[in-house]
N, C-alpha and C positions, 0 to 999 in steps of 0.2 A: 817717535816715527817710526815704526814697525819695519822693518825690511825684511827680503828674503832670497836665499842663494844657496849655490850648490857648496856643500862643504868640503872644503877641499885643507890637503895637510901643509900646504904652501901658505895659507894664512892660519898662522899658529896661534894669533889672539882668538878668534871664531870657532877653531878646531878645539880648542881650549873650553871654549863655552858651551859648545855642542855636549863634548866629553862629560862637562859637568851637570849637564840636563839630563844625561844619558842614564847617571851614577843615582842621579837623586828623583828620577821620576816613578821607577818602579817598573811593573810588568808593561808588557805591550798591549796598547787597546784591542790592537787587531790578533787575527791567529794567521801564523805560517805553516803554508804546508810541507815544509821538510824544516829540521833542524838546521836553528840558527842563532849564533852568537854575537848579539848588538856590540858588545864591547870591542870583539875582535874586529867586525866589518866595519866601525868606525875607524879602528886603528890601520888596517889595511885596506881602505877604501881605494887608493889610488892603486892596488894592486890586485883586485878581484874584478876578472874581466867580465864588462855588462852590468855591474853596481854602480848604486848611485847614491849618493847620501842629502838632503835636502834639508834646510832650516828656518824657521825664522828667528830672526831678534827685537826684542824690543828695546832700544839703548844700548848695555854692553850683557844685554841677559838673553841668552836663548829660551824660547818659552816653547818651540814647538821641532819636532822632528818626524824624519820617517825615511828608511833603510828599504832600499827598494834594488830586486836582484833581474836579470833577464831569465825568462824562462828557456830552457833548453832547446833550441831547434827554432826559436819563435821569436819574433819581433814585439813582443809583450814584455812589461815589464810587472811584478808581482812586486806586490808591499808587504816586505817579511818583518817590519816594528815600525809602531807608531807610537810616538808619546806626547802629550800635549799637557804643558805646566797646569797644574788646578783640577786634572781629572785623572782618575784612574779607572782601571779594568771592572768596578765595579758601580762603576757612574751611570744612573738610569737615567738622567737629565744632565744638558749640554748647557751651559750658560753661553749668555749671546758674546761675551770675551774669547771664551776658547772657541768657539763657533767660529769667530772671525779668525782668529790664529789659525783653526784649523782651514778655512777657505784660502787663507792666503799660503797657505803652504800646500795645499793641491794647485792651487793657481802656477806655483812655482815649477813642480813635478811635471806638470803639462807642459808647461814651455819647455823644461829640460828635455823631454820624451821628444816633443815634435824636432828638437835642434838634433836629435840623437836617430832620427828615423823610426823613433817605438809607436807602431799603432795602437796600442791599447795598455791599460793598466788594469790590474787587477788585485782585487782587495777583498781577506775574507773577515768577515765580523761577525760575533755572537750573535746568535738572532736579539736577545734582548738589551744589546747596548745600545745606549744611547746615541753612538754615532749613526744608525743606519738613516736617520733623519737628514742630518747636516750632510751626508753621503750624497742621500739621492737629492737635494736641492744641490750639491755640485757636480749636478750631472752624471752621476754613476747610476747604474741599472741594476735592480737583482735576477742573475740569471738561473742562478742553482741553489736548492738548498741541501744540504750536506749535514748527517747526523754521526755523531762520533759515540763509539762502542767500548766498552773497557771490561775485561775478569781480570779480576787480581787473583793471587794464589790464595787456595789449593785451585789448581783450574780444572774443571771439568771436560772429561775426556770420555767418546765413544769412537773404538775402533773403526775402522773405513777403508777399505780398499778400494782406490778409483785405479780402473782399468784404463791403459792407456795416460796414464801421469808419467811425466819426464821431465828430465830438466829443460829449460829452453835454449833450443839453437841457434845460430845466428839467421839461418832463413826461416825463421819463425816470425822475424818482426814484421813483415807484410801481410801474413795471414792474422797477427795478432791485431792490428791495426784495423781489417777487414771486420774482425768481431766486436770490434769497440764501435764501428761505423754503423753494424745491425744492432746495436744494442743503445745508443745514445741518442738524444733527442736531438734533433737538427739544431736547437738554441744553444745547447749543451756543446756540440763540435764547435760551434763556430765561434761560441766563446772561448774553449781551450784550443782551439786551434791546433791540434796532435796531428803529428806526421807519421810516417812508418817509422822514421829514425826517432821518435821517442819511444818505442818499444823495442830500441835494440837494448843490447845489454854490452857494454864496454867503456873502460875506464876514459875519463875525459873529465875537462874541466866544468863539466855541469854540477849542480849541487849535489852531492852524496851517490851520483850515479852508479861508482862502484861498489857502493853496500848492498845493491839489490840481487837478491837470490828469485830466482820466477821459475814457475814450471808451468808447463802446459799442457793439457789433457787432449788428447787428439784420436780420433777413430777414422774408418772410412772414409767417412765424409770429408774432415776436415778437421779444425781448431774447433774446441765447444767450450772449453773455459780457461782460468790460468789463476795462481796463485802468486804472491809474490811477499816477500820478507824482508822487512829495512829494519834491520838493529837501530835501537836509538840511544842516548844518554841512559847512564845508570842500568836499570837491569828493565826497560821498555821492548819491547819488541811491536812494531806496526807491521801487521798484514794487510794486503789486500785483496779481495776477490772480483773476479770476472765472469761473466759465465752469458751463453748466449739466450734470448727470451725461451721464457718455460723451461728453465733446467735449473729449478728449485733443489731438485734432488740433488743433483752436481755440486752444488752451492754448498749444501749440509755437510756434503762429502769432504769437499776439498777444505772446510772450516775444521772439521773434525781430525784432520790429515795435518793444517796446521797447530791445532792444539796439540794432536801427539807430538810434533816438533817441539814444541814449545815447554813443554812439561820437562825436557833433558836439560833444559838451562834453569839454575836454582833460582827462586823467588823471581820471576819473569812476570810483570804487567803486559797483558797483550790487549792490543787494542787496536781502532781501525775508524776511518773515515769512509762513511758509504753514501754516494747520492742517491737523492730522492727517486731517483727513476728506476733504482735497480732493487725494484719490488723482491724478489727471489734471495736476494743477497740479503735484504733486512731480514727477512722471515728466517735466514737461517741464523744469523747473528741472535735473534730472541730464541729460537727454538733450543741453542746450544748454553742458554744463562746468561749472556752478555746482557750487561744494563746501558741503557742510553745516559750518556754522563754528559752531553752538550749538541747544542746545534746553531751552525752557522751557516753564513748568507754570504753567497760567492759574487761579486757585484763587479761591475765591468765600466768603466768608462773608454769609447774608441774614440780614438782621434783623427782629427784631419788632417793629413800628411800630401804634398802637392805629388802628382803623378810622377813628372818627373826627377824626384828625388829616389824613385826606384826603378829608373833606367839601369841596366844590366853596367857596368865596368865597361865590357867590351862592346855594346852600343858606343856609350860616350867615348869613346876611345874615335870607334870608326867616326862616328861623328866629328870629332875632332881632323883627324887627318884631312875627310873630305873638304874642311872647312880650309885647313892650311894647303891643300892640295888648290882648291880655287882661287884661294888666295895669291899664289906660286902661279898659277897660270894667267894672272890679270897682270902681273909685274913682269911675265917673259913678253906677254902681248903689247904690254904698254913701252918695254924694252925695244923692241923690235921697232913699233913706231917711230921711237925716238933716234933708232939708227937708220931708219928710211929716211927720215926728214934731214939729217944731218948729209947722207950721201947725197941726195937732193940738190942740198944748198951747196954742198961744193962743188956739184956738175955745175949750176948756176953762174957761181964764181969765177969758173974757169970759163 
């Protein structure tokens, strides 16, 4: 009989079984939006803040496992790694057995998420993956499409000078968030749930946030675009570009600036993940000779959380104090009444 549960270091037997599945299953069936080491995440599951690992066992064998991380500043989990016995990343069809294992795993993830007051689960799946249909049946919906562009050495570059380009400063977080709200569709904004905190550059516990270098483009009106560099493993360099609607020329100039900086690194592979709605950025990558190397679907499942679970801590404390004060008042009244009865009885006896 199959069972599902959270993977914990304290349960040594199940932890070893999950680790064995991790080493034998191969590549992840989904796409992570940030660098992620599944082995280290499994070994440090109790130490990583906001992370969670869930698995499905059949007898003494782990047959499915998912690793999740909390998105910075949001009450959402992003699935970073997924393996299911009998499936590989090239599987176009999912067998009934694998589909049942996946369904049980997702049910366990949702149960754990609700218990920890997580409001949604985000999964990035390759567009051609056989997992799309099972995930749709499990209650996830497609909210966005992302195209991956890659260019390998030697890099093609055209020099460009961008007026108003400078490194991001602390006060730029809110204007960057406003620029994001102008360019992203409402469905995307609701799915990602970004706030001004997500645009801050500071060292924190969030995943690789301190590796990001971001430039902004400012004129007399305000911020018109931004460019971010995120060095990855080996010689990979991820760049991300955002511009205001109708700024196709600016997107091309920012990309040329990024390539000019990347050419200083030896044998670097430059890549980017561009959302479908950013038409100007898509055009810039194609014009600079980047090749389309993948397409992912961003899927989301929203979870119903009781409203009272979201009451602020101060409000809960005030309510507790109020109940305590009411109980104490009753006790005082009852004590006074008892004393009055005792005094009246003493007078009567006299």
